[in-house]
Backbone as JSON Lines, residues from 0, in Angstrom:
{"i":0,"aa":"M","n":[91.81,-104.84,7.01],"ca":[91.81,-106.02,6.63],"c":[92.31,-106.82,7.66]}
{"i":1,"aa":"K","n":[93.47,-106.6,7.76],"ca":[94.68,-107.5,8.71],"c":[94.18,-107.12,10.42]}
{"i":2,"aa":"G","n":[93.71,-106.03,10.5],"ca":[93.07,-105.72,11.83],"c":[91.97,-106.67,11.91]}
{"i":3,"aa":"I","n":[90.88,-107.05,11.29],"ca":[90.03,-107.97,11.36],"c":[90.15,-109.58,11.47]}
{"i":4,"aa":"L","n":[91.14,-109.49,10.98],"ca":[91.76,-111.09,10.38],"c":[92.78,-111.28,11.71]}
{"i":5,"aa":"F","n":[93.36,-110.25,12.61],"ca":[94.21,-110.49,13.64],"c":[92.78,-110.62,15.13]}
{"i":6,"aa":"F","n":[91.29,-109.93,14.63],"ca":[90.88,-109.64,16.26],"c":[90.33,-111.28,15.97]}
{"i":7,"aa":"L","n":[90.06,-111.71,14.55],"ca":[89.56,-112.84,14.45],"c":[90.07,-114.42,15.07]}
{"i":8,"aa":"V","n":[91.38,-114.11,15.01],"ca":[92.43,-115.35,15.58],"c":[92.26,-114.91,17.04]}
{"i":9,"aa":"L","n":[92.73,-114.14,17.49],"ca":[92.79,-113.94,18.76],"c":[91.21,-114.28,19.59]}
{"i":10,"aa":"I","n":[90.24,-114.04,18.87],"ca":[88.99,-114.73,19.26],"c":[89.02,-115.94,19.49]}
{"i":11,"aa":"A","n":[89.32,-116.86,18.21],"ca":[89.32,-117.97,18.27],"c":[90.55,-118.75,19.29]}
{"i":12,"aa":"F","n":[91.23,-117.91,19.47],"ca":[92.54,-118.46,20.29],"c":[92.36,-118.48,21.87]}
{"i":13,"aa":"L","n":[91.36,-117.52,21.81],"ca":[90.72,-117.16,23.34],"c":[89.91,-118.43,23.66]}
{"i":14,"aa":"I","n":[88.99,-118.68,23.17],"ca":[87.92,-119.29,23.13],"c":[88.62,-121.06,23.05]}
{"i":15,"aa":"A","n":[89.5,-121.49,22.35],"ca":[90.3,-122.64,22.35],"c":[90.94,-122.7,23.89]}
{"i":16,"aa":"C","n":[91.2,-121.78,24.68],"ca":[92.21,-121.84,25.67],"c":[91.56,-121.97,26.81]}
{"i":17,"aa":"D","n":[90.1,-121.44,26.61],"ca":[88.75,-121.93,27.64],"c":[88.38,-123.22,27.38]}
{"i":18,"aa":"T","n":[88.41,-123.31,26.25],"ca":[87.41,-124.66,26.21],"c":[88.71,-126.38,26.34]}
{"i":19,"aa":"P","n":[88.44,-127.45,27.18],"ca":[89.17,-128.37,27.24],"c":[89.43,-129.24,25.82]}
{"i":20,"aa":"A","n":[90.68,-129.58,25.83],"ca":[90.65,-130.39,25.04],"c":[90.34,-131.51,24.55]}
{"i":21,"aa":"D","n":[89.91,-132.47,25.73],"ca":[89.07,-133.51,25.23],"c":[87.9,-133.53,26.64]}
{"i":22,"aa":"V","n":[86.36,-133.69,26.12],"ca":[85.48,-133.23,27.13],"c":[85.69,-134.73,27.77]}
{"i":23,"aa":"V","n":[86.01,-134.35,29.01],"ca":[85.54,-135.97,29.9],"c":[84.15,-135.88,30.73]}
{"i":24,"aa":"E","n":[83.53,-137.26,30.52],"ca":[82.11,-137.44,30.82],"c":[82.22,-138.18,31.77]}
{"i":25,"aa":"L","n":[81.21,-138.01,32.62],"ca":[81.07,-138.94,33.57],"c":[80.44,-140.05,33.61]}
{"i":26,"aa":"D","n":[80.93,-141.33,32.96],"ca":[80.3,-142.24,32.65],"c":[79.78,-143.34,33.45]}
{"i":27,"aa":"K","n":[80.17,-143.24,35.25],"ca":[79.94,-143.92,36.06],"c":[79.59,-143.74,37.59]}
{"i":28,"aa":"T","n":[78.73,-144.09,38.15],"ca":[78.58,-143.93,39.15],"c":[78.84,-144.67,40.24]}
{"i":29,"aa":"V","n":[79.57,-144.85,41.1],"ca":[80.91,-145.95,42.11],"c":[80.64,-145.46,43.18]}
{"i":30,"aa":"A","n":[80.86,-146.63,44.18],"ca":[81.01,-147.15,45.73],"c":[82.45,-146.62,46.03]}
{"i":31,"aa":"L","n":[82.88,-146.08,47.47],"ca":[83.96,-145.46,47.47],"c":[84.77,-147.07,47.58]}
{"i":32,"aa":"D","n":[84.43,-148.16,48.09],"ca":[85.32,-149.26,47.89],"c":[85.07,-150.23,46.86]}
{"i":33,"aa":"E","n":[84.46,-149.56,45.74],"ca":[84.34,-150.42,44.62],"c":[85.4,-150.26,43.6]}
{"i":34,"aa":"V","n":[86.07,-151.41,43.07],"ca":[87.15,-151.32,41.87],"c":[86.42,-151.21,40.56]}
{"i":35,"aa":"F","n":[86.83,-150.22,39.88],"ca":[86.29,-149.98,38.65],"c":[86.96,-149.23,37.19]}
{"i":36,"aa":"E","n":[86.75,-149.65,36.42],"ca":[88.01,-148.88,35.22],"c":[87.42,-147.92,34.41]}
{"i":37,"aa":"L","n":[88.37,-147.02,34.16],"ca":[88.37,-145.54,33.41],"c":[88.87,-146.08,32.23]}
{"i":38,"aa":"Q","n":[88.68,-145.73,30.76],"ca":[89.39,-145.19,29.55],"c":[89.6,-143.87,29.65]}
{"i":39,"aa":"Y","n":[90.28,-143.81,28.63],"ca":[90.96,-142.42,28.36],"c":[89.61,-141.74,27.78]}
{"i":40,"aa":"G","n":[89.67,-140.59,28.8],"ca":[88.39,-139.32,28.72],"c":[87.21,-139.64,29.36]}
{"i":41,"aa":"Q","n":[87.41,-140.56,29.96],"ca":[85.87,-140.99,30.72],"c":[86.17,-140.55,32.74]}
{"i":42,"aa":"G","n":[84.72,-140.16,33.37],"ca":[85.18,-140.07,34.74],"c":[84.1,-140.8,35.8]}
{"i":43,"aa":"A","n":[84.37,-140.9,36.69],"ca":[83.53,-141.41,37.43],"c":[82.96,-140.65,38.57]}
{"i":44,"aa":"N","n":[81.45,-140.85,39.46],"ca":[81.34,-139.64,40.54],"c":[80.98,-141.46,41.72]}
{"i":45,"aa":"V","n":[81.6,-140.41,42.66],"ca":[81.71,-141.02,43.98],"c":[80.76,-140.61,44.63]}
{"i":46,"aa":"A","n":[79.67,-141.18,44.52],"ca":[78.17,-140.25,45.15],"c":[78.42,-140.09,46.39]}
{"i":47,"aa":"E","n":[78.67,-140.8,47.67],"ca":[78.72,-140.92,48.72],"c":[79.79,-139.87,49.12]}
{"i":48,"aa":"E","n":[80.4,-139.79,48.8],"ca":[82.0,-139.04,48.96],"c":[82.08,-137.77,48.37]}
{"i":49,"aa":"G","n":[81.05,-137.02,47.54],"ca":[80.84,-136.19,46.75],"c":[82.46,-135.69,46.03]}
{"i":50,"aa":"M","n":[82.57,-137.07,45.12],"ca":[83.7,-137.0,44.6],"c":[83.89,-137.37,43.1]}
{"i":51,"aa":"K","n":[84.45,-136.71,42.26],"ca":[84.4,-136.74,40.64],"c":[85.98,-137.17,40.15]}
{"i":52,"aa":"I","n":[86.5,-138.46,39.77],"ca":[87.92,-139.04,39.46],"c":[87.58,-139.06,37.64]}
{"i":53,"aa":"Y","n":[88.71,-138.35,36.99],"ca":[88.55,-138.51,35.9],"c":[90.07,-138.98,35.26]}
{"i":54,"aa":"F","n":[90.06,-139.5,34.29],"ca":[91.13,-139.87,33.57],"c":[91.19,-138.97,32.06]}
{"i":55,"aa":"T","n":[92.42,-138.33,32.68],"ca":[92.54,-137.36,31.45],"c":[93.89,-137.05,30.34]}
{"i":56,"aa":"G","n":[94.65,-137.93,30.74],"ca":[95.56,-138.05,30.13],"c":[96.83,-139.53,30.3]}
{"i":57,"aa":"V","n":[97.96,-139.49,29.09],"ca":[98.64,-140.73,29.42],"c":[99.86,-139.39,28.97]}
{"i":58,"aa":"P","n":[101.09,-138.81,29.88],"ca":[101.73,-138.12,29.29],"c":[103.01,-139.15,28.55]}
{"i":59,"aa":"E","n":[103.21,-140.46,29.53],"ca":[103.99,-141.38,28.78],"c":[103.8,-142.68,28.76]}
{"i":60,"aa":"N","n":[104.01,-143.44,27.69],"ca":[103.51,-144.87,27.37],"c":[104.75,-145.78,26.48]}
{"i":61,"aa":"S","n":[105.54,-146.47,27.04],"ca":[106.64,-146.92,26.25],"c":[106.44,-148.21,26.84]}
{"i":62,"aa":"R","n":[105.19,-149.09,27.05],"ca":[105.25,-150.22,27.07],"c":[104.83,-151.42,25.71]}
{"i":63,"aa":"C","n":[105.47,-152.55,26.11],"ca":[105.9,-153.09,24.7],"c":[104.36,-153.66,24.56]}
{"i":64,"aa":"P","n":[104.47,-153.28,22.85],"ca":[103.25,-153.96,22.1],"c":[102.87,-155.06,22.71]}
{"i":65,"aa":"R","n":[101.16,-155.49,22.73],"ca":[100.78,-156.84,22.26],"c":[101.81,-157.78,21.11]}
{"i":66,"aa":"Y","n":[101.75,-159.0,22.07],"ca":[102.33,-159.99,20.93],"c":[103.51,-159.7,20.61]}
{"i":67,"aa":"I","n":[104.05,-158.82,21.03],"ca":[105.71,-159.02,20.87],"c":[106.59,-158.99,22.26]}
{"i":68,"aa":"A","n":[107.73,-159.73,21.92],"ca":[108.69,-160.11,23.49],"c":[109.45,-159.02,23.32]}
{"i":69,"aa":"C","n":[109.53,-157.94,24.28],"ca":[110.47,-156.98,24.5],"c":[111.63,-157.75,25.5]}
{"i":70,"aa":"Y","n":[112.8,-157.3,25.35],"ca":[113.53,-157.01,26.74],"c":[113.09,-156.58,27.81]}
{"i":71,"aa":"C","n":[112.43,-155.16,27.86],"ca":[112.08,-154.71,29.36],"c":[110.55,-154.29,29.25]}
{"i":72,"aa":"P","n":[109.98,-154.27,30.02],"ca":[108.18,-154.39,29.8],"c":[107.93,-153.38,29.48]}
{"i":73,"aa":"G","n":[108.63,-151.79,29.82],"ca":[108.55,-150.47,29.75],"c":[107.48,-149.49,30.59]}
{"i":74,"aa":"L","n":[107.08,-148.49,30.51],"ca":[106.53,-147.65,31.69],"c":[105.61,-147.21,30.94]}
{"i":75,"aa":"V","n":[104.23,-146.96,31.72],"ca":[103.22,-146.06,31.72],"c":[102.7,-145.19,32.59]}
{"i":76,"aa":"S","n":[102.77,-143.94,32.43],"ca":[101.8,-142.55,33.64],"c":[100.94,-142.0,33.08]}
{"i":77,"aa":"V","n":[99.81,-142.15,33.97],"ca":[98.4,-141.47,33.93],"c":[98.12,-140.24,34.6]}
{"i":78,"aa":"I","n":[97.59,-139.34,34.43],"ca":[97.11,-138.09,34.53],"c":[95.43,-138.81,35.15]}
{"i":79,"aa":"I","n":[95.51,-138.52,36.05],"ca":[94.08,-138.86,37.02],"c":[94.09,-137.22,37.55]}
{"i":80,"aa":"Q","n":[92.44,-136.93,37.75],"ca":[92.31,-135.65,37.95],"c":[91.0,-135.92,39.04]}
{"i":81,"aa":"V","n":[90.93,-135.77,40.69],"ca":[90.18,-135.85,41.4],"c":[89.47,-134.41,42.02]}
{"i":82,"aa":"D","n":[88.4,-134.28,42.19],"ca":[87.52,-132.67,42.43],"c":[86.46,-133.56,43.8]}
{"i":83,"aa":"N","n":[86.6,-132.6,44.23],"ca":[85.76,-132.72,45.33],"c":[84.62,-131.52,45.7]}
{"i":84,"aa":"D","n":[83.11,-131.56,46.12],"ca":[82.22,-130.81,45.92],"c":[82.63,-129.69,46.91]}
{"i":85,"aa":"D","n":[83.29,-130.16,48.08],"ca":[83.45,-129.58,49.49],"c":[83.94,-127.96,48.87]}
{"i":86,"aa":"T","n":[83.71,-127.3,49.37],"ca":[84.34,-125.74,48.93],"c":[84.82,-125.15,50.58]}
{"i":87,"aa":"I","n":[85.99,-124.51,50.48],"ca":[86.53,-123.89,51.49],"c":[85.79,-122.53,52.02]}
């Protein structure tokens, strides 16, 4: 019984490692010189360049909340992933 349970947990772990935590969807197609916004978990396709840009994470956010007076404005850092269709 313990062997079966261990095997099921191992399979679940391996599947979880292969699946991205947040599925990012290509929501927009934009031009190379176009200004655009992405929400967390969204992506954009730059069609003429064969490039995909994804907003995948916010590892740090210490910004001051809206409508609150803070001593300093705080910092934010984001993770942007850029994929190119070209292969080497």
